[in-house]
N, C-alpha and C positions, 0 to 999 in steps of 0.2 A: 504494500499499499504506499502511496506517496506520502500520505500524512505521517505514517509510521517512519518512514525514512526521515522526514522532516524533523520529527521529534527526537529521533536518534541523534540526528546531527546537531540539534539544539543542546541535547544532554551532553555531548562531548565538548561542545564550546562551554557549557556551564562548568564542567569539570576543569577545564583550563583556567 
């Protein structure tokens, strides 16, 4: 799902 991919990317940015 595109939304899931987007959320995953946001999570990675948040961890940084």
